[in-house]
DOFI-371706 format. One record per residue (C-alpha): residue number from 1; residue in one letter; chain; x, y, z. Coordinates in steps of 0.05 Angstrom, whole numbers. Layout:
// residues N
(NUM; A; A; (X; Y; Z)),
...
***
This chain:
// residues 399
(1; M; A; (34; -496; -583)),
(2; S; A; (67; -511; -516)),
(3; R; A; (124; -471; -487)),
(4; P; A; (194; -501; -480)),
(5; R; A; (203; -534; -413)),
(6; P; A; (231; -482; -363)),
(7; V; A; (299; -492; -331)),
(8; V; A; (269; -476; -263)),
(9; R; A; (208; -507; -229)),
(10; S; A; (174; -459; -182)),
(11; G; A; (139; -486; -120)),
(12; L; A; (73; -483; -157)),
(13; D; A; (103; -520; -217)),
(14; R; A; (124; -576; -170)),
(15; V; A; (53; -581; -146)),
(16; A; A; (28; -581; -218)),
(17; A; A; (76; -638; -233)),
(18; G; A; (48; -680; -176)),
(19; D; A; (114; -677; -137)),
(20; A; A; (100; -716; -73)),
(21; D; A; (146; -673; -30)),
(22; A; A; (113; -610; -55)),
(23; L; A; (44; -637; -41)),
(24; A; A; (61; -662; 28)),
(25; P; A; (48; -596; 65)),
(26; L; A; (-18; -586; 27)),
(27; T; A; (-52; -654; 23)),
(28; G; A; (-110; -664; 71)),
(29; R; A; (-110; -592; 94)),
(30; R; A; (-162; -537; 87)),
(31; V; A; (-120; -481; 60)),
(32; G; A; (-126; -407; 47)),
(33; L; A; (-88; -381; -14)),
(34; L; A; (-52; -313; -16)),
(35; C; A; (-40; -300; -89)),
(36; H; A; (-47; -250; -146)),
(37; A; A; (-49; -248; -223)),
(38; A; A; (23; -271; -229)),
(39; S; A; (11; -333; -188)),
(40; V; A; (12; -380; -247)),
(41; D; A; (50; -442; -267)),
(42; A; A; (95; -449; -328)),
(43; E; A; (32; -463; -371)),
(44; L; A; (0; -399; -344)),
(45; R; A; (-53; -436; -303)),
(46; P; A; (-74; -397; -241)),
(47; A; A; (-50; -422; -173)),
(48; R; A; (-120; -438; -148)),
(49; A; A; (-135; -482; -208)),
(50; V; A; (-67; -518; -201)),
(51; L; A; (-78; -532; -127)),
(52; E; A; (-149; -557; -137)),
(53; A; A; (-129; -601; -195)),
(54; A; A; (-77; -632; -148)),
(55; G; A; (-132; -647; -97)),
(56; V; A; (-117; -590; -49)),
(57; Q; A; (-178; -561; -14)),
(58; V; A; (-177; -485; -23)),
(59; V; A; (-229; -454; 22)),
(60; A; A; (-211; -379; 22)),
(61; L; A; (-172; -330; -20)),
(62; F; A; (-128; -271; 4)),
(63; G; A; (-105; -213; -39)),
(64; P; A; (-45; -167; -27)),
(65; E; A; (-36; -95; -50)),
(66; H; A; (-66; -85; -120)),
(67; G; A; (-117; -139; -104)),
(68; L; A; (-127; -211; -123)),
(69; R; A; (-128; -193; -197)),
(70; A; A; (-69; -143; -191)),
(71; A; A; (-114; -90; -222)),
(72; A; A; (-116; -35; -169)),
(73; Q; A; (-66; 23; -173)),
(74; D; A; (-14; 36; -119)),
(75; M; A; (-37; 56; -49)),
(76; V; A; (-111; 44; -68)),
(77; G; A; (-148; 6; -14)),
(78; V; A; (-178; -59; -38)),
(79; A; A; (-243; -85; -9)),
(80; S; A; (-256; -156; 13)),
(81; G; A; (-311; -194; -24)),
(82; E; A; (-341; -259; -44)),
(83; T; A; (-335; -302; -106)),
(84; D; A; (-352; -375; -98)),
(85; L; A; (-302; -369; -40)),
(86; P; A; (-290; -315; 12)),
(87; V; A; (-239; -264; -13)),
(88; H; A; (-201; -226; 41)),
(89; S; A; (-164; -162; 23)),
(90; L; A; (-98; -151; 59)),
(91; Y; A; (-92; -80; 35)),
(92; G; A; (-143; -31; 62)),
(93; E; A; (-147; 39; 91)),
(94; R; A; (-107; 26; 156)),
(95; F; A; (-42; -8; 173)),
(96; E; A; (-82; -58; 213)),
(97; D; A; (-115; -81; 149)),
(98; L; A; (-49; -109; 124)),
(99; S; A; (-52; -170; 170)),
(100; P; A; (-104; -226; 167)),
(101; T; A; (-151; -225; 227)),
(102; P; A; (-162; -286; 271)),
(103; A; A; (-232; -292; 242)),
(104; Q; A; (-205; -292; 170)),
(105; I; A; (-157; -350; 183)),
(106; A; A; (-202; -388; 232)),
(107; G; A; (-216; -458; 206)),
(108; L; A; (-154; -460; 162)),
(109; D; A; (-103; -516; 170)),
(110; A; A; (-52; -475; 131)),
(111; L; A; (-45; -410; 93)),
(112; V; A; (-10; -419; 26)),
(113; V; A; (31; -362; -4)),
(114; D; A; (45; -359; -79)),
(115; L; A; (68; -288; -97)),
(116; Q; A; (117; -263; -149)),
(117; D; A; (164; -212; -117)),
(118; V; A; (210; -166; -157)),
(119; G; A; (271; -165; -111)),
(120; S; A; (265; -94; -82)),
(121; R; A; (252; -77; -9)),
(122; Y; A; (197; -28; -28)),
(123; Y; A; (154; -80; -63)),
(124; T; A; (102; -97; -12)),
(125; Y; A; (82; -169; -28)),
(126; V; A; (138; -199; 15)),
(127; W; A; (117; -156; 74)),
(128; T; A; (45; -179; 67)),
(129; A; A; (71; -250; 70)),
(130; A; A; (113; -231; 131)),
(131; L; A; (52; -203; 167)),
(132; C; A; (14; -267; 150)),
(133; L; A; (71; -309; 179)),
(134; V; A; (67; -271; 245)),
(135; A; A; (-9; -272; 247)),
(136; C; A; (-14; -346; 230)),
(137; A; A; (40; -365; 280)),
(138; R; A; (0; -330; 334)),
(139; E; A; (-59; -375; 317)),
(140; G; A; (-17; -439; 310)),
(141; I; A; (-29; -442; 234)),
(142; P; A; (31; -458; 189)),
(143; L; A; (48; -413; 130)),
(144; V; A; (66; -454; 68)),
(145; V; A; (107; -416; 16)),
(146; L; A; (109; -438; -57)),
(147; D; A; (175; -405; -74)),
(148; R; A; (190; -365; -138)),
(149; P; A; (252; -334; -169)),
(150; N; A; (279; -266; -151)),
(151; P; A; (276; -233; -220)),
(152; L; A; (340; -195; -206)),
(153; G; A; (380; -256; -186)),
(154; G; A; (409; -271; -118)),
(155; E; A; (480; -247; -120)),
(156; R; A; (479; -171; -126)),
(157; V; A; (459; -131; -64)),
(158; E; A; (449; -56; -65)),
(159; G; A; (431; -2; -15)),
(160; A; A; (436; 2; 60)),
(161; P; A; (384; -30; 106)),
(162; Q; A; (339; 19; 142)),
(163; R; A; (363; 59; 201)),
(164; P; A; (326; 56; 268)),
(165; G; A; (257; 88; 264)),
(166; Y; A; (248; 80; 189)),
(167; R; A; (211; 14; 182)),
(168; S; A; (146; 17; 143)),
(169; F; A; (105; -23; 94)),
(170; V; A; (159; -8; 42)),
(171; G; A; (209; -43; 88)),
(172; L; A; (182; -77; 151)),
(173; Y; A; (248; -112; 167)),
(174; D; A; (319; -85; 158)),
(175; V; A; (344; -110; 91)),
(176; S; A; (381; -79; 33)),
(177; V; A; (340; -45; -22)),
(178; R; A; (361; -98; -72)),
(179; H; A; (365; -156; -25)),
(180; G; A; (379; -214; -72)),
(181; M; A; (333; -262; -35)),
(182; T; A; (272; -302; -54)),
(183; I; A; (207; -294; -15)),
(184; A; A; (220; -360; 22)),
(185; E; A; (290; -337; 42)),
(186; L; A; (264; -270; 67)),
(187; L; A; (211; -305; 108)),
(188; R; A; (265; -348; 140)),
(189; L; A; (297; -283; 161)),
(190; V; A; (231; -257; 189)),
(191; R; A; (219; -322; 227)),
(192; A; A; (287; -313; 260)),
(193; R; A; (277; -240; 275)),
(194; E; A; (210; -255; 308)),
(195; S; A; (235; -318; 344)),
(196; L; A; (178; -358; 314)),
(197; P; A; (179; -435; 319)),
(198; E; A; (207; -475; 260)),
(199; A; A; (138; -505; 248)),
(200; A; A; (109; -436; 233)),
(201; L; A; (140; -436; 163)),
(202; E; A; (138; -493; 113)),
(203; L; A; (172; -485; 45)),
(204; V; A; (162; -515; -23)),
(205; E; A; (229; -497; -53)),
(206; M; A; (244; -487; -127)),
(207; Q; A; (282; -538; -168)),
(208; G; A; (337; -518; -216)),
(209; Y; A; (345; -448; -188)),
(210; A; A; (414; -417; -176)),
(211; R; A; (431; -350; -146)),
(212; S; A; (466; -328; -209)),
(213; M; A; (401; -332; -250)),
(214; G; A; (364; -272; -274)),
(215; F; A; (291; -284; -290)),
(216; A; A; (303; -294; -364)),
(217; A; A; (349; -353; -349)),
(218; T; A; (294; -390; -312)),
(219; G; A; (251; -401; -374)),
(220; L; A; (189; -382; -334)),
(221; P; A; (138; -334; -365)),
(222; W; A; (137; -262; -341)),
(223; V; A; (68; -241; -317)),
(224; L; A; (62; -170; -292)),
(225; P; A; (52; -176; -216)),
(226; S; A; (24; -105; -209)),
(227; P; A; (-5; -54; -258)),
(228; N; A; (59; -14; -265)),
(229; M; A; (108; -73; -268)),
(230; P; A; (95; -93; -341)),
(231; T; A; (163; -120; -362)),
(232; L; A; (227; -150; -335)),
(233; D; A; (263; -85; -351)),
(234; T; A; (214; -49; -304)),
(235; A; A; (236; -96; -248)),
(236; R; A; (309; -84; -265)),
(237; V; A; (304; -8; -256)),
(238; Y; A; (255; -11; -197)),
(239; P; A; (306; -15; -139)),
(240; G; A; (325; 56; -158)),
(241; A; A; (264; 82; -196)),
(242; C; A; (216; 72; -138)),
(243; L; A; (255; 128; -102)),
(244; L; A; (220; 176; -149)),
(245; E; A; (156; 163; -110)),
(246; G; A; (188; 203; -54)),
(247; T; A; (191; 265; -99)),
(248; T; A; (143; 305; -141)),
(249; L; A; (177; 278; -204)),
(250; S; A; (132; 232; -245)),
(251; E; A; (157; 161; -242)),
(252; G; A; (122; 147; -308)),
(253; R; A; (55; 122; -282)),
(254; G; A; (6; 137; -337)),
(255; H; A; (59; 120; -389)),
(256; T; A; (72; 54; -423)),
(257; R; A; (142; 48; -393)),
(258; P; A; (133; 66; -319)),
(259; F; A; (196; 74; -278)),
(260; E; A; (240; 72; -340)),
(261; V; A; (210; 138; -364)),
(262; W; A; (208; 195; -313)),
(263; G; A; (208; 270; -309)),
(264; A; A; (169; 334; -293)),
(265; P; A; (141; 394; -330)),
(266; W; A; (201; 436; -308)),
(267; L; A; (255; 384; -322)),
(268; D; A; (304; 393; -380)),
(269; G; A; (317; 321; -400)),
(270; E; A; (371; 339; -451)),
(271; R; A; (410; 379; -399)),
(272; L; A; (403; 323; -348)),
(273; A; A; (426; 269; -396)),
(274; R; A; (484; 311; -419)),
(275; S; A; (508; 326; -349)),
(276; L; A; (507; 252; -330)),
(277; R; A; (542; 226; -392)),
(278; G; A; (601; 184; -369)),
(279; D; A; (581; 188; -295)),
(280; P; A; (608; 125; -260)),
(281; W; A; (545; 115; -220)),
(282; L; A; (506; 105; -285)),
(283; E; A; (550; 51; -313)),
(284; G; A; (509; 2; -355)),
(285; A; A; (455; 52; -373)),
(286; C; A; (442; 104; -426)),
(287; L; A; (394; 163; -417)),
(288; R; A; (350; 184; -476)),
(289; P; A; (318; 253; -468)),
(290; L; A; (244; 255; -485)),
(291; H; A; (178; 289; -471)),
(292; F; A; (117; 252; -446)),
(293; S; A; (48; 266; -419)),
(294; P; A; (23; 220; -363)),
(295; T; A; (-50; 200; -371)),
(296; F; A; (-59; 195; -296)),
(297; H; A; (-22; 203; -229)),
(298; K; A; (30; 258; -221)),
(299; H; A; (27; 314; -273)),
(300; A; A; (-30; 280; -310)),
(301; G; A; (-42; 313; -377)),
(302; A; A; (19; 358; -371)),
(303; S; A; (77; 357; -419)),
(304; C; A; (137; 332; -380)),
(305; G; A; (211; 335; -398)),
(306; G; A; (250; 275; -376)),
(307; V; A; (290; 215; -397)),
(308; Q; A; (282; 141; -411)),
(309; V; A; (333; 97; -376)),
(310; H; A; (358; 44; -425)),
(311; I; A; (396; -13; -393)),
(312; V; A; (454; -32; -439)),
(313; D; A; (493; -77; -391)),
(314; V; A; (448; -110; -339)),
(315; D; A; (508; -137; -301)),
(316; A; A; (541; -69; -293)),
(317; F; A; (478; -29; -280)),
(318; R; A; (466; -9; -207)),
(319; P; A; (396; 19; -205)),
(320; Y; A; (396; 45; -134)),
(321; A; A; (457; 88; -141)),
(322; A; A; (439; 108; -213)),
(323; Y; A; (371; 136; -194)),
(324; L; A; (397; 171; -133)),
(325; R; A; (448; 206; -177)),
(326; M; A; (394; 225; -227)),
(327; I; A; (349; 251; -171)),
(328; E; A; (407; 293; -146)),
(329; V; A; (416; 326; -214)),
(330; A; A; (341; 335; -223)),
(331; H; A; (338; 369; -154)),
(332; G; A; (389; 419; -179)),
(333; Q; A; (341; 438; -236)),
(334; C; A; (280; 446; -191)),
(335; P; A; (255; 518; -196)),
(336; A; A; (255; 561; -133)),
(337; G; A; (188; 555; -97)),
(338; T; A; (171; 488; -130)),
(339; R; A; (161; 431; -81)),
(340; F; A; (209; 374; -96)),
(341; F; A; (197; 324; -40)),
(342; R; A; (132; 287; -30)),
(343; T; A; (99; 309; 35)),
(344; E; A; (33; 270; 33)),
(345; E; A; (21; 208; 74)),
(346; Y; A; (57; 149; 43)),
(347; E; A; (41; 76; 57)),
(348; Y; A; (5; 91; 123)),
(349; V; A; (60; 138; 149)),
(350; A; A; (48; 212; 156)),
(351; D; A; (104; 236; 203)),
(352; R; A; (164; 221; 159)),
(353; P; A; (176; 240; 86)),
(354; A; A; (166; 185; 35)),
(355; L; A; (238; 191; 9)),
(356; D; A; (264; 177; 79)),
(357; L; A; (222; 114; 84)),
(358; L; A; (245; 90; 15)),
(359; S; A; (319; 105; 25)),
(360; G; A; (317; 80; 97)),
(361; G; A; (333; 144; 132)),
(362; P; A; (337; 221; 126)),
(363; E; A; (408; 224; 98)),
(364; V; A; (392; 229; 24)),
(365; R; A; (339; 283; 32)),
(366; E; A; (381; 323; 80)),
(367; A; A; (441; 322; 34)),
(368; L; A; (398; 345; -25)),
(369; E; A; (368; 401; 17)),
(370; A; A; (437; 423; 39)),
(371; G; A; (464; 420; -32)),
(372; T; A; (519; 371; -14)),
(373; S; A; (542; 315; -59)),
(374; L; A; (511; 246; -51)),
(375; D; A; (578; 212; -67)),
(376; P; A; (597; 198; 6)),
(377; L; A; (528; 167; 18)),
(378; L; A; (533; 125; -45)),
(379; H; A; (600; 98; -24)),
(380; A; A; (574; 84; 47)),
(381; D; A; (515; 47; 16)),
(382; L; A; (563; 0; -20)),
(383; E; A; (595; -19; 47)),
(384; A; A; (527; -27; 82)),
(385; A; A; (502; -71; 25)),
(386; E; A; (562; -116; 30)),
(387; A; A; (552; -123; 105)),
(388; F; A; (480; -143; 93)),
(389; R; A; (501; -192; 39)),
(390; V; A; (543; -228; 91)),
(391; S; A; (491; -224; 146)),
(392; R; A; (436; -257; 103)),
(393; E; A; (477; -321; 92)),
(394; P; A; (442; -363; 146)),
(395; F; A; (375; -353; 112)),
(396; L; A; (394; -371; 41)),
(397; I; A; (368; -434; 9)),
(398; Y; A; (397; -436; -61)),
(399; G; A; (470; -442; -81)),
***
């Protein structure tokens, strides 16, 4: 039984349909393909199969974080390998491994990018594409992007861009946490920031997409783009929930609802939920106290108190502010002598705390350590997000 025809055609769907304009930057070229498990068309056919069926010559494959099959866990280096084609990993043990080498892209006429992003600055796929853009431009090879929807829509923007000195692989360029841009739009911003020639970036835009659309409105199938991004609700909480990675709180890895469920062995979820009932920063969400035991990652095998975040009004819910507020209350419960902030190396950075990289600066951590309210920072974030929303206008494609 075939699926109903989607409202939106992704760049890959246009190729699958034989759209001449979509095929123009691909036909007659030897291409590399940067993709993952969510790189499928509306009929769930993998990108490589779609391109080859359209007569495109795919000669090499490139995989981002989590690997070509999106099977590896977070921050686990992925090795290059060989199938019937060379497979180049763009996520290894060093920051230098994140960019394709001249040898890996030698002989290509273009590098094609088909990646499903989730609309949050921390999600690394867009930064892999950005590094590919810069590397390919250096070698005179165009980057061709098959664009896909931003699952969170393109209107709402949340969180301040990074402050000087806080760029990393969870934010290589200064953008809001919830940026409201597609991968093609973000790469237009990168091309401008790097003063790259227009010819460095070629786009196969979507058809039927509007900024007001959430992913459900597109009619496209949701395929988890990484192991801990199983559902659309996961993506909806992620602009805030990923901040938990900067703490010793479990973000729910090792549970069936990662990022929606979170906690720690010492956390009293009932007290936390009770203290945040009616809090304006949690508008659109309800907190359900629970206990869970992660099967791996932080606190594996331990009984954790915590909450599940249930979104009851997706339009009102502001995940970045909501999770910062929850982290603030959780910090107040942390027992004396228990480490709250993550101190291990995080995404190739060892000299700055992970929470600083995720939030874009030291302000949140310093306020929590000082015991001062996050309210002033949350209000300042609203203003900074609005400034970014205006500044991104020249790079937007869709109305």
